[in-house]
N, C-alpha and C positions, 0 to 999 in steps of 0.2 A: 302423458304427452300430447300434444298437441297437435291438430291436422291442417290449421295453416298457421302461415305468419303472423298474418293480423292479429289472430287471437291472441299468437306467443307474445309479441309485443305488447302488447294490451297487458296479459298478465302481469307481465315482467315488469312494465312500469309502474304498476299500478301497489307492487307490494314498498315495504318501506326500504330505505335508501340501505340502511345497515342490514338485511333480510335478502336480499335479491339473490337468490338460488334457484336452479335448475335440478330435477330429479336425477340418479343418477344414474339411470336411463336415457336418459336424453340422448337425440341426433345429434351429429356434428354440425346439422345446419343451427339447429339450437340452438349448440355451443357457440355459433358463429355469432347469429344475433346475439346474444346473451355479450358476447363485448361488444359489439359494434353500440347496445344499449346504454353499456357503463361507459364508451369514452364521450356517446351523445351526453350524459350526466356531468361531465366532465369536462363540459363546456369544448369538445371536439365540433368546432362548425360542419368540419365536411364530414359528419356521423347524424349530427339533429337533424339537417333536411333527407336523411335517407332513412332516420327513424318515421319521419310523418310518412314517408312513402311505403313505407313496410304496414305499417299500422292501416295503410288503405289497401294494403296488396300492389301496388303501381308498380311496383319495384320486383315482384317474382321472379322474374327473366333475369335482372342484373344480379341475382344472387347466387351464390357457389350452389351446388347441389347438395342430395346427401351426402356424397363422400368424400374423404380428404383429399382425395387427387384434383375434383373439381373443386373446392375449399383452395388449394394451393394454387392453383391457375389461377384465381382471381383476386389473389393479396393483391398484388399493385393496383387493382381497380379498384377495390373497397377502403385499402387503406393509404391509398395513395403515396405508396412508396416504389421504389425499383429496387427488386432484390434477384438476381437473374441468378437461379438455380440450378444446376443443370437438371439435367430434364432425369439419370438413374437417378439422383439423388431427392427429389421428388417424387421420384418413383418408388424407392423405398421408405422416404415417410410415409408415404401415403399404403403402401403395403404394411408396413405396423399400425395400422390407423392415429399417425401422429400426426396433430394439427401443430405447429412452431407457432407463438406470439409471434408479432415484427421483432423485436430486437434478440429472440433467439434466430429469427430465421437470419439476420445479420451476422450473428456468430457463425453459424451452418454455414454460410456463402464465406465468410474469410477461411473456413478450416479447411473448404475446398480450393481456396488460392495457392495453402500450402502444396499442392500437386503439382504446381508447375515451377515451385524453385522461388528463391527471395523472401518468402515466408517458411518460418519456424516455429514459432510459438504465437499462441492465440490467446487473448484473456477476457472473460467476459463477467461484468457485474458490478460491484461498488455496493449500493445497499442491501441489505435482505431484503427477500420475498419477489426477488424478478427471475424465479424457477432457473438458475444460474447449474445448479446438479442435474437437473432435470435435464435441461439442455445439453450438459457435460455427457453425459449416460448416453443420451441419444443419437448425439452424434458418434460416439465410439463403437455404440454398438447396434444401432439402426443403420449407420453409414458407412464406417470406415472397417469395419469385421465380418459386414455383408459380400461388399466388392474387392476382397481381398482376401483368398484363401490364404490359412494357414498364421493370420497375424496377430501378435503377440503384444497385447497392452497392458500397463498396469496404472491404476487408479490410486493415488494414493489418499487417505481420510485421516484424521485425527481419530483415535481411537477412543472406546465407552460404549455402555450397553445402549444410551438413546440414539448414539450414528448408527450402530450396526440395526438398529431395530429400524432405524430413517430408509437407510439403503434397502433394507427388504421389501418397505412400501415405495419406494421409490422405483425397484426391480419389477415389481408384480405392476405398476401404474405406464412404464416404461416399454416392457418387454413383453405386454400381456397378448398381446397376437404374434409374438414371435418365438419360434422352435428354439429351445436353448435347454443348456444342464447347467444346474447351480449346485455345486458344492459345497455346503455352507461350513463345512468342518476347514477345506482348504480357503474358502476364500475365492471360488472361483466360477466364472462362468463360461460355457463352451460353447460354441454353434456348430451347426451338422457340419459348417466346411472347413474344422477343424479351428478356425481363430479361437482365441481366448482372452479372456480380459481376468487379471488376477487382483484382486482386492488387496491394498495392503491398506496395511494400519499401522499409524504412529503415534506413541502418548507424547514423546518427547523426539529431539533432532537426531540422539543415538538411534532410536528403533528404526529410522531412515538407511540404515548402515545396511539392516538386512534385505535390502533390495537394491544396493549397488552392485558394482561388478557384473551385472546380468545386462543381457541386449533387451530393448523392448522397442519394437516399432512404431508404438506410440503413447506419452505419458498424459494422465492427468490429471494435476496437483489439486487438489480442493483447500481452501485456507490457504492460497498460497503465503499469506502473509503471519503466518507463525515459525516462518521459516527463516533465516539467514539466507543471506547472500550466498555465505561461503558452502550452505546446504545446497540450495538448490542447484548452484553451480553445479557440484557433484552430482546431482539427478540426472542433469543434462548430460552427464557425462556418460548415461546408460542409455542416451534415445538416439540410438544408430541402428544403423540395417546393413545386410547384405545384400538383401533384395535388388533390384533392377525395375522393379515395378511397384516402389512407394517412395517417398520422400519423409523420412523422419520429422515427427512434431509433437511438442508439448502445446496442449490445454488448460490455461491454469483458470481458477475464480479466488475470488478476493473481496474483503470488507477491511476498509480505512483501520488501522491500526495494527497493533502488534510489531512485534520485532523486525519483521518482513517491509514494513510499513515505507519507509524510507527506497529502498531498491527498488520496491514495486513499483510506485510513483514515479519516479524517474524513468524507469525502463519502459512502463506502459504507457505512463500517461503524460508524462512532462517531456518528452524525447517528439522533436520532430521526425518526421517522415513518412511511412509507406504505413495507415493507418491499422493496428492488430490489437486495439481494444475496443469493448462495445461496453461503454454505460449504460447499467441498466438498475432502474430502482423498483418497490414495488409498485408503483404506479405502471408497469407496463406488463403487469402480472391481472390481468381481469379477472383468474380466476381464484384470487388469493382467496381466504377466509376474512371474511372483514373482523374477524375478532382478533386477529394478528395484525392487522393495521391498526386498532387501537391500542395493542399493546406496542405498535410501534410507535405511535402519536404521543402514547404516555411519558416514551423515557423521556430522559433531559439531558441538558449538557452534552459532551462530546460524542455521549453515546447515541444520541439521538440524530446528532449533525453525521455521524458515521453509518452506522446501522437504517435509518428512517429515509435520509438525505445523499447516501453515499459520498457524501465531503470529502476530500483527497486532503483537506488543508488542514485538519487535525490532527490531533498526535496521540490517539488513545494511550492508556499506561504513562503517557508524559509526567516526567516527572519536577519538570518548572511547570506547572499549570498555570503559576504568574506572569508568565513571560509573554510581554505584548508587544513585537514589533513595531507598532504606533506609537510607542511611551517610549521602550529602550534603545531604538536605533535612531542615532540622528546624523545631523549631518558636521562634517568636520568645519572645525575654526580654527584660528590660529591659537598657538600656546606659547606664552610669555614665560622667563623663567623666574620671573619673581612672582607670578601667581601660582604656580605649582610645583609638586613635588613629584618626580619620576622617578620610574621603576621597572623592571624590565623581570618575567616569568618566563621560565624555561622548562620544556618536558624534551627529555633526551632520549633519543632512539636512532637505530640502524632500519633496520628494517621496516619500522614504523617510524613515523616522521619525527623529524626534530621539530617542536616549534614554541615561539618566542612571541609573547604578547609585550604590547609598550602600557602603561598604564598613569593616567595624571591625575593628582589625587587635588584636587579643591582644600581651601583652609576649612570650610564649612563639614568637609567628610566626602563629597560627593567623588565617585572615582568615574573616571572615562578611557574605555580600552579603544587607543587613539590609533594603533597599528596594527598587524599581523606576519607572521613568515611561519612556513612551513619547505620541509626537505625532508625525504627519506636517501636512506644508501650514499651520503655524503661526509666527507671529514672534516672535523673542527673547522680547520681553517678555509673550508668552502663555507657554513655555517657563520662563520664569525663576519666573513665577508659582505654575507647577503643580511645578518645582523643590523650590520653598520650600515648598509643600505637604507635598511627600514628606518631606522632613528633621521639619515641624512633626511629623508621624505617627508618626515613632521618635524623639522628642523630643531632636534635633539638632540644635543650634543652627550658624548657619555659620559663627561665627564659631570655634566649635571644628574645621574642616576645615582639615586641613593643607596639601591642595592641590588643585584641581581641574582635571583632566586633558581635554584633547580632541584629535580628529583631528588633522595636521596642515594639511588642507584649510581649518578653520575659519580659518587665519592668513594663507590667500590675499587679496592685495590687487585692490580692481577701478581703474578706473582714477583713481578721485578717494583713493587710496592708505589706504583703509578695508575692514577686514576683520569679518567674523561675530564674529571673536573681541571685536573693539572693543567689536561690543554688548553683547556681554555683560559686559564690563570694567566697564563706564557703567552696567550693572545691577547691578553690588557684585560680581560672580563673578571672583575671581583666578585665571584661567585659564594653565595650563603646558600646554605643545607634548607629546601621550605618544610613547610611544617606538612607532614603527609598523612595526618587522619582523614580518612575518605567521608566521614556521618558530620565532621566538623568541619569539613569543605564546603560538604554539600549544604549545609545548615546557612553558610555563610551565604551563599549564593542566593537562596532561600529566601536572607534576608533581607540584599540589598534589593531584590527585585521588586519589595513593596508587595502592595495589593492595590493598584491603584484603581479609583482615585480615592480609598480612604486609606492608604497607606502609603505615605511619597518615596519611591524607589532611590536610592542614590548610587546606584548602577546603571551607566550609558553607554554605548560600544559603537563608535564611526561605521558609519555605512562602507566604510569602505575595507571594515571585517568580514568579507563573505565566509570565509568556512569556520568561524565563530560563530557568526549569526547562527548559520546552518546547523551546526554541531550542538550547538548549547538546549533549543530546544527537542531536538532528538532525543536527548535523554531521557532514559527509563528509569523505573523501579527495579532495583534487585528483588527477583521474586523469592529469593532466600534471607535479605538483609532488609526490609521493605524502606527501611531509614534511609538504605546507599541507594548511589547510583549503578544500573550496572555498567558492570566493564564490558567494552566491546574495542573489537581491533579495527582498524581500515582494512579495507577489502583489496583485492590485487590492482585495482584502479585508483587505488587514495580515496575513495568513497568512505564517510563513515566513522569510524573510530570514536573516540573520547581523547584524543591526546590536546586538542584545543582546549576541552574542559578541563581536563588534569592542569595546566598550565593557569586557566582562567582560578581556578582554585588556588594555586600555589601565592599566587599575585595577591589575592585579596586577601588570604590567609597574613600572608608577611606585610600587610601594609601596617606602619606602626599607628598607634592612637595620638602622638602627639604631631602636631601641624608644625613644619619649619617655617613656614611662611606665612601671611597676612594675604587674602584674597578679598576681594571686592563683589567679584564674578556672582552675579546669581543665576542659578539654574532655571532653566524651562521645560519642565519635564510633559506637560500635559501633550494629550496628543496632536499630533502637526495637523 
């Protein structure tokens, strides 16, 4: 233990960059000084001058004292940020000897805004290592459960021996100075005022059902992107209360990737409105083990972008990893009958969307998806009108179509011997059954996307087809059949699903090898 700040700074700054650590019994002031030193070493100008002053003890009166409460009071001065935590929240953290770091403070401040309504979901994270789990447990155990008697909380975490052990370590750190009882067999944390936190484990989505149907005042969801939107919505139905002194809320943390990547990004990152997501990376955790930082730096590809940098513009587990929007998405151009062969592919549905795509094939084999249509809970007459409008918008006559393909289920007959395909035939669409092999179709899309710049692509999509452009890169490997694409359904709002993808593989598989017309058009496929 050091007696002066100047001595601490000198000792700390003289250590090699990858071994800068404090002893386990270091004081709160020493940890605070360590944070400032690390920020200075990382180029934070507001801290560089402060470190110089610390080395000469000139800043003694400007630094927080030895207690957590004093540290929290001076955050705004030292970090240059304004975080207005309620005084009782500060006191609660101080009593538990918990000193949040800046991004954790932002998360805690947002959580308190749920008290006044307007916010009911707060998400924290992005990359690995910023202290997401630490902050979530601290918020629920040190703040929520301490200021309300008899609160019932649920934390959902993925199952596994390592996860159970990590929670035990986390509990001992966060609740070291907070009276509580932990029943390991039931996974329940109980506090003297009767509040409790139930630790729920799930291996897959079916396990989450064990916790549904009950009422929880607050729910924490770890690794939220491992859950589908439908399952998350089911969890939300359990976040309710009959109390008049509490507003129910859900806290989430997540890394990019997983089956829930798309809905989480859309819900918390892309949507405009009141902020409810705190983005953080390992750089926001001054106390992270240097060895773990090295592990993150050693990652490659999408894992590095997701786990180290918290990049939500990647798609982990992506089937079509050779998809490049700057290459495969192009501006529309005029299509002349003499230069192209046209076709349409459909994926029929009622609850799920009925989708139609228009394909234009050049003599050299390049294929362009030039228009799209999608609609649900509508009769064939309505779809037929919309599909005709789709053709009209790109200047293609129906009698120019070489073929109109549709999934084989449209030919299934009812008791009267009639089928959906018959309805479209009556409306003037000459339908043929599509090639339905999923793996062969997935492979054909892979082949046509190519591997730019080494293998030239032969599939391009007009930027007027936003649904297909959004859905194709979201397709993931089926864990049970890795060569296949995972079958997914659109949610109640029409997001997600694989209907446009299915229509794409139908269309590509149905294109004939022969070329009906000669073309002199030269495709420009390099990045714009």
